[in-house]
C-alpha positions in Angstrom: -0.1 -0.1 0.1 1.1 3.4 -0.7 0.1 6.0 2.2 -0.8 9.7 1.2 -0.6 12.2 4.7 -2.3 15.4 4.3 -0.7 17.1 7.0 2.7 15.7 8.5 1.3 16.6 12.2 2.2 15.5 15.8 -0.1 12.3 15.4 0.1 11.7 11.8 4.3 11.7 12.1 3.8 9.0 14.6 1.5 7.1 13.0 3.9 7.2 10.1 6.9 5.9 12.6 5.0 3.3 14.5 3.3 1.3 11.2 5.3 2.7 8.4 6.6 -0.7 7.6 3.2 -1.6 6.6 3.2 0.8 3.3 5.4 0.6 0.1 5.7 4.2 0.0 4.8 6.9 2.6 4.3 10.8 1.1 3.0 13.5 2.8 3.0 17.3 3.5 4.3 20.3 5.1 3.4 23.8 4.9 7.9 24.5 4.3 9.6 21.6 3.4 12.8 23.7 4.1 12.2 23.8 8.2 11.6 20.6 9.0 14.8 17.7 9.4 12.1 15.2 11.3 10.7 13.4 8.6 13.3 11.0 7.5 11.7 7.7 5.0 8.9 10.3 4.2 9.0 11.7 1.0 7.8 15.5 1.6 5.7 17.6 -0.5 5.2 21.6 0.3 1.0 22.5 0.6 -0.1 25.2 2.3 -3.5 25.7 0.7 -3.5 26.9 -3.0 -2.8 25.5 -5.7 -1.0 22.2 -5.1 2.5 21.2 -7.2 1.5 18.6 -10.3 4.3 16.3 -8.4 2.1 16.3 -5.4 -0.9 15.9 -7.7 0.2 12.8 -8.7 1.2 11.4 -5.7 -2.2 11.8 -3.9 -3.6 10.0 -7.4 -1.3 7.3 -7.0 -1.9 6.6 -3.1 -4.2 3.7 -1.9 -4.4 5.1 1.7 -4.7 9.0 2.2 -4.5 9.8 6.1 -5.9 13.9 6.1 -4.9 15.8 9.3 -5.5 19.4 8.0 -8.3 21.3 9.8 -11.1 23.5 7.9 -10.3 27.2 7.3 -12.9 29.8 7.3 -13.6 29.4 3.7 -13.8 25.5 4.0 -11.3 22.5 3.8 -8.3 23.7 2.2 -7.1 19.7 1.0 -10.2 19.3 -0.9 -10.6 22.3 -2.3 -6.9 21.3 -3.5 -7.0 17.8 -4.6 -11.1 17.1 -4.8 -11.4 16.4 -8.6 -8.3 13.8 -8.4 -10.1 12.0 -5.4 -13.3 11.8 -6.7 -11.9 9.9 -9.6 -10.4 7.0 -7.8 -10.5 4.5 -5.3 -8.6 4.7 -1.9 -8.9 4.3 1.8 -9.5 7.8 3.5 -8.7 8.7 7.0 -10.1 11.8 8.4 -8.9 13.1 11.8 -11.5 15.2 13.3 -12.7 15.6 16.9 -14.8 15.1 19.6 -15.5 19.2 20.0 -18.1 18.7 17.4 -20.1 16.9 20.5 -20.7 20.4 22.4 -21.5 20.6 25.9 -23.2 17.9 27.6 -22.9 19.1 31.3 -20.6 15.8 31.6 -23.2 13.6 30.7 -22.1 10.5 28.2 -22.4 11.5 24.6 -21.2 8.5 21.3 -21.3 8.9 17.9 -25.1 8.9 17.6 -24.7 11.8 19.8 -25.8 15.1 17.2 -23.2 17.4 16.9 -24.7 20.8 19.0 -20.9 22.9 19.5 -21.5 26.3 19.3 -17.9 27.3 18.1 -17.1 28.0 15.0 -14.1 25.5 14.3 -16.3 22.6 15.8 -18.9 23.6 13.1 -16.4 24.4 10.7 -15.5 20.5 11.5 -18.7 18.9 11.1 -19.1 20.2 7.2 -15.6 18.9 6.8 -16.1 15.5 7.8 -19.6 15.1 5.8 -17.2 16.1 2.7 -14.6 14.0 3.0 -17.3 11.0 3.6 -18.9 12.2 0.5 -16.0 12.2 -1.6 -14.6 8.7 -0.6 -16.6 6.9 2.3 -14.1 8.0 4.6 -13.3 6.8 8.3 -13.7 9.7 10.3 -12.0 9.5 13.6 -13.0 12.2 16.4 -9.8 12.4 18.5 -10.2 13.3 22.1 -7.1 15.9 23.9 -4.1 14.1 22.2 -0.9 13.8 24.6 2.2 11.6 24.3 6.6 12.0 24.2 7.1 15.6 24.7 3.5 16.7 24.8 1.6 15.8 28.3 1.5 16.8 31.6 5.0 15.9 32.8 6.6 17.7 30.5 4.6 21.0 31.5 5.2 20.6 35.1 8.7 20.2 34.0 8.6 23.4 31.8 6.6 25.2 34.9 3.7 25.8 32.5 1.5 23.5 34.2 -2.0 24.9 35.7 -4.7 23.2 37.7 -7.4 25.3 36.9 -10.5 24.1 39.1 -14.1 24.6 36.8 -17.0 22.1 39.3 -18.1 19.5 37.5 -15.4 19.9 34.3 -14.3 16.6 32.5 -11.9 16.4 29.9 -11.3 13.4 27.2 -8.0 12.1 25.8 -5.6 10.5 24.2 -2.2 9.0 24.1 -0.6 9.3 20.4 0.2 5.3 20.6 -3.7 4.6 20.5 -4.2 7.0 18.1 -2.0 5.1 15.7 -3.4 2.1 16.3 -7.0 3.8 15.7 -5.8 4.7 12.4 -4.2 1.6 11.3 -7.8 -0.3 12.6 -9.3 2.2 10.3 -7.5 1.5 7.3 -7.5 -2.4 7.7 -11.6 -1.9 8.1 -12.0 -1.1 4.4 -15.7 1.3 4.7 -16.6 4.4 6.3 -18.1 5.3 9.5 -17.2 7.5 12.0 -15.8 6.5 15.5 -14.2 8.3 18.8 -11.2 8.1 19.8 -10.6 8.6 23.8 -9.4 6.7 26.4 -11.8 5.0 28.9 -11.7 7.5 31.6 -13.2 11.5 31.5 -11.6 13.2 34.0 -11.2 16.7 35.2 -8.0 18.1 34.5 -6.4 19.1 37.9 -6.3 15.4 38.7 -4.3 14.4 35.8 -1.7 17.6 36.7 -1.7 15.9 40.2 -1.1 12.4 39.4 1.9 13.4 37.1 3.3 15.7 39.9 3.1 12.5 41.9 5.3 10.8 39.2 7.7 13.4 39.7 7.7 13.5 43.6 7.0 17.1 43.0 4.5 19.4 44.6 1.7 20.5 41.9 0.6 23.9 41.6 -1.9 25.6 43.5 -5.2 25.4 42.6 -6.5 27.9 40.1 -10.4 29.1 40.1 -11.8 29.2 36.6 -14.1 32.1 37.6 -11.0 34.6 38.1 -8.2 32.4 36.6 -6.3 35.0 33.8 -6.5 32.7 30.3 -6.3 33.6 26.9 -10.0 33.4 25.1 -9.1 30.2 23.1 -8.0 28.4 26.4 -11.1 29.4 28.2 -12.9 28.1 25.1 -12.2 24.9 25.9 -13.7 24.9 29.3 -17.5 26.0 27.9 -17.8 21.9 26.8 -17.8 19.1 29.4 -18.8 15.8 27.9 -17.8 12.1 28.7 -17.0 10.5 25.5 -17.9 6.5 24.9 -15.1 4.7 23.1 -17.5 1.6 23.2 -17.7 2.1 19.1 -14.0 2.0 18.4 -13.3 -0.9 21.1 -16.3 -3.1 19.0 -16.2 -2.4 15.4 -12.3 -2.0 15.1 -11.1 -4.4 17.7 -8.9 -1.5 18.8 -7.1 -2.7 22.3 -6.2 0.5 24.1 -2.5 0.6 25.3 -3.2 3.3 27.4 -6.4 3.0 29.3 -6.4 5.6 30.9 -4.2 9.0 31.7 -2.6 7.0 34.4 -1.0 4.0 32.1 0.0 6.8 29.6 1.6 9.0 32.3 3.4 6.2 33.7 4.6 4.8 30.5 6.2 8.5 29.9 7.5 8.5 33.3 9.3 5.2 33.0 10.6 5.8 29.7 12.4 9.0 30.9 10.2 11.6 29.9 10.4 15.1 31.6 13.2 13.7 33.6 
């Protein structure tokens, strides 16, 4: 199989490292290839919207699997605008990385793939539109990702950097997923062979301050002081994440795609990162 990745971001790069041996050729896009030296083994193409190079179009046309991790913009999905004609002309497996943010606020209640998206945030509504566009093009597998953590991007690292905060908002829970399990879900979606929507999150939605406290315990350091959400200084973007609270079910991911999580809770994930030397 030949794999083309639209948007070589954190999760897509991790997938390529974990499962690259399953493909005969891997290529993908970044905004500026000259600034990237961490993509060994991947044929890199520049793409930042607009008209793609002919060589990039040919590689997309020849791909057996397309992994899409470019977010939509205010005018729609830039990848569909650039490659839509090519994609509509052939058959290939498409996996689109979306977000559980589309569900919006449910007061901490449980949601699953049958729950209608209801987010009031513009970026989430644009995601819903992009999901539908990709399903219309090629019976895509839509993976709605929870908050992503993994090597270099986790509570241990923020504690070590001195940027971790314990923001307390009563009743608030977040969902999260280790990048190892994102990679496993992508591979399972490719092997599944037909489209659908699956939530990719771990088994235990939890208040964000609990994750920071557990990381501090692993490191043997005092956790940062608690801060009341109502009075905490936060950017508008950071505050917007607290506007939604829901517990997201991963039952369909396990049942239909056969995914067995490597890190079923944040404790498993942080334990593994700590023992691997993270933040030491």
